[in-house]
Every structure is written in structure tokens, then in C-alpha cells.
Backbone as CSV, one residue per row, in Angstrom:
resi,resn,N_x,N_y,N_z,CA_x,CA_y,CA_z,C_x,C_y,C_z
1,MET,155.773,81.731,149.335,156.993,81.040,148.990,156.785,80.301,147.671
2,PRO,157.734,80.422,146.745,157.609,79.720,145.466,157.503,78.204,145.670
3,LEU,156.807,77.570,144.759,156.626,76.125,144.828,157.530,75.429,143.831
4,ARG,157.729,74.145,144.090,158.446,73.279,143.162,157.820,71.896,143.273
5,PHE,157.444,71.319,142.129,156.904,69.962,142.145,158.013,68.975,142.452
6,GLY,157.655,67.883,143.113,158.603,66.814,143.375,159.031,66.161,142.079
7,ASP,160.169,65.482,142.108,160.689,64.816,140.915,159.759,63.720,140.406
8,ASN,158.910,63.207,141.281,157.999,62.121,140.916,156.656,62.623,140.381
9,VAL,156.512,63.945,140.197,155.239,64.518,139.757,155.335,64.969,138.306
10,SER,154.416,64.469,137.496,154.303,64.886,136.101,153.058,65.750,135.962
11,THR,153.103,66.700,135.034,151.956,67.580,134.808,151.544,67.538,133.351
12,ALA,150.270,67.800,133.119,149.752,67.898,131.759,148.645,68.950,131.756
13,GLN,148.729,69.852,130.789,147.689,70.860,130.628,146.525,70.242,129.858
14,THR,145.320,70.576,130.281,144.115,70.142,129.573,143.271,71.373,129.298
15,GLU,142.199,71.199,128.578,141.320,72.343,128.332,140.569,72.748,129.599
16,TYR,140.628,71.920,130.637,139.919,72.197,131.884,140.851,72.599,133.028
17,GLY,142.150,72.672,132.791,143.098,73.030,133.841,144.384,72.239,133.700
18,THR,144.813,71.629,134.798,146.069,70.884,134.827,145.862,69.574,135.569
19,VAL,146.464,68.526,135.054,146.441,67.234,135.722,147.826,66.989,136.311
20,LEU,147.854,66.561,137.564,149.100,66.220,138.248,149.104,64.724,138.504
21,LEU,150.212,64.067,138.195,150.345,62.636,138.432,151.529,62.396,139.345
22,ASP,151.263,61.793,140.482,152.325,61.357,141.385,152.695,59.951,140.935
23,GLU,153.783,59.841,140.191,154.170,58.562,139.596,154.553,57.535,140.654
24,GLN,155.048,57.976,141.775,155.440,57.058,142.842,154.216,56.461,143.533
25,ALA,153.234,57.286,143.820,152.039,56.816,144.525,150.969,56.294,143.569
26,GLY,151.083,56.646,142.291,150.077,56.231,141.324,148.773,56.994,141.469
27,ALA,148.840,58.184,142.044,147.639,58.998,142.255,147.701,60.231,141.357
28,TYR,146.506,60.736,140.990,146.492,61.949,140.193,145.453,62.921,140.726
29,TRP,145.680,64.189,140.402,144.795,65.267,140.800,144.518,66.118,139.582
30,GLU,143.325,66.686,139.530,142.992,67.617,138.455,142.779,68.998,139.067
31,LEU,143.543,69.967,138.590,143.413,71.341,139.053,142.507,72.110,138.092
32,ASN,141.518,72.798,138.645,140.649,73.610,137.805,141.406,74.866,137.357
33,PRO,140.803,75.699,136.516,141.518,76.875,136.014,141.998,77.834,137.111
34,THR,141.254,77.983,138.178,141.699,78.877,139.241,142.932,78.312,139.933
35,ALA,142.916,77.032,140.242,144.074,76.400,140.883,145.274,76.401,139.936
36,THR,145.030,76.222,138.660,146.112,76.254,137.676,146.791,77.625,137.656
37,LEU,146.009,78.689,137.709,146.577,80.035,137.746,147.442,80.223,138.990
38,VAL,146.957,79.762,140.119,147.712,79.879,141.363,149.020,79.116,141.265
39,VAL,148.955,77.871,140.831,150.149,77.036,140.756,151.156,77.615,139.766
40,ARG,150.699,78.063,138.620,151.621,78.663,137.637,152.333,79.875,138.221
41,THR,151.590,80.717,138.920,152.186,81.910,139.523,153.260,81.521,140.524
42,LEU,152.970,80.532,141.361,153.933,80.102,142.377,155.127,79.377,141.758
43,LEU,154.905,78.580,140.736,156.010,77.891,140.069,156.936,78.874,139.353
44,ASP,156.371,79.986,138.919,157.166,81.018,138.240,157.914,81.906,139.220
45,GLY,157.869,81.567,140.505,158.625,82.324,141.499,157.825,83.318,142.297
46,GLY,156.523,83.403,142.032,155.682,84.330,142.774,155.419,83.857,144.191
47,GLU,155.033,84.785,145.013,154.645,84.502,146.395,153.137,84.275,146.457
48,GLU,152.654,83.810,147.605,151.221,83.577,147.765,150.423,84.854,147.517
49,ALA,150.938,86.003,147.955,150.242,87.280,147.729,150.131,87.593,146.237
50,ASP,151.154,87.234,145.459,151.117,87.440,144.009,150.047,86.552,143.371
51,ALA,149.987,85.317,143.817,148.987,84.386,143.294,147.585,84.855,143.653
52,ALA,147.420,85.362,144.875,146.112,85.869,145.302,145.708,87.083,144.470
53,ALA,146.655,87.967,144.182,146.357,89.144,143.363,145.940,88.727,141.955
54,ALA,146.637,87.759,141.382,146.289,87.269,140.045,144.904,86.631,140.050
55,LEU,144.618,85.874,141.083,143.318,85.215,141.217,142.211,86.247,141.353
56,ALA,142.423,87.255,142.186,141.411,88.292,142.403,141.133,89.067,141.116
57,THR,142.184,89.347,140.360,142.030,90.096,139.116,141.331,89.264,138.043
58,GLU,141.798,88.038,137.874,141.280,87.183,136.794,139.845,86.728,137.030
59,PHE,139.494,86.464,138.293,138.189,85.879,138.580,137.277,86.786,139.398
60,ASP,137.674,88.041,139.555,136.839,89.060,140.187,136.314,88.623,141.562
61,ILE,137.254,88.260,142.425,136.904,87.937,143.804,137.732,88.841,144.722
62,GLY,137.323,88.946,145.966,138.049,89.772,146.919,139.431,89.222,147.209
63,ARG,140.371,90.111,147.484,141.753,89.688,147.743,141.866,88.830,148.997
64,GLU,141.077,89.123,150.013,141.151,88.322,151.240,140.720,86.884,150.978
65,GLN,139.612,86.738,150.243,139.142,85.396,149.894,140.156,84.702,148.999
66,ALA,140.716,85.448,148.055,141.707,84.870,147.144,142.913,84.362,147.920
67,LEU,143.383,85.129,148.891,144.538,84.707,149.679,144.211,83.461,150.500
68,ARG,143.031,83.404,151.073,142.626,82.193,151.818,142.588,80.981,150.894
69,ASP,142.063,81.177,149.687,141.995,80.078,148.719,143.396,79.610,148.320
70,VAL,144.300,80.549,148.103,145.677,80.208,147.750,146.323,79.422,148.887
71,GLN,146.186,79.898,150.098,146.782,79.228,151.255,146.224,77.821,151.436
72,THR,144.929,77.654,151.215,144.312,76.326,151.315,144.877,75.386,150.258
73,LEU,144.973,75.862,149.026,145.515,75.032,147.947,146.957,74.635,148.238
74,VAL,147.766,75.570,148.675,149.174,75.278,148.959,149.276,74.249,150.081
75,ARG,148.471,74.389,151.113,148.469,73.390,152.205,148.122,72.003,151.669
76,GLN,147.115,71.932,150.809,146.707,70.639,150.255,147.801,70.036,149.375
77,LEU,148.436,70.849,148.575,149.519,70.348,147.720,150.692,69.853,148.549
78,ARG,151.015,70.600,149.606,152.123,70.193,150.474,151.782,68.914,151.247
79,SER,150.574,68.833,151.786,150.204,67.663,152.585,150.110,66.403,151.729
80,SER,149.839,66.579,150.432,149.785,65.426,149.534,151.181,64.988,149.085
81,GLY,152.191,65.823,149.380,153.565,65.503,148.985,153.898,65.841,147.547
82,LEU,153.019,66.601,146.897,153.260,66.947,145.494,154.279,68.064,145.320
83,VAL,154.376,68.959,146.287,155.275,70.104,146.154,156.143,70.261,147.383
84,SER,157.194,71.008,147.189,158.057,71.376,148.324,158.193,72.880,148.325
């Protein structure tokens, strides 16, 4: 399912990935390049399977592992309240 950041979340690209700031909670997270690829794919309307395929291709990992990694990241983003 495509993701959408909450209205209270600001993002900034860095040379190391992406920084997310929850302006309401005053908390921030740093996404590494693999997580950044996943999030970009999902924000662009891709599904978890699309993000896993991109991850597997870009970082030469198995698709099953990539899908588990994508699902874990999405769960963490949702539980933190950063995305809907």
C-alpha cells in the first residue's frame, strides 16, 4: 500500500539517506540509503512488492529478505505515527 507522511513530518535528503522530523513530537529519524529507496518507492505510489523488487535489484539481496525488510520498515514507520 502506498505511503503518505503525516502533515507534521518534514523530510530532508542528506548524503547518507533521509532525515525525518516529527515536528509535533520533536523527534527525528535517519533513514539509511536502503530505507530511503523503500520509502521513495512507496511514496511514489508503489506497493511493498515494488519496493522489495527495487531493494533486491539495487542492493543484490534475495526478494524474500527484501520483502521482510520492507514490511518491517513500514510497520516501524506506522507505529511511530510518521506515515499513514
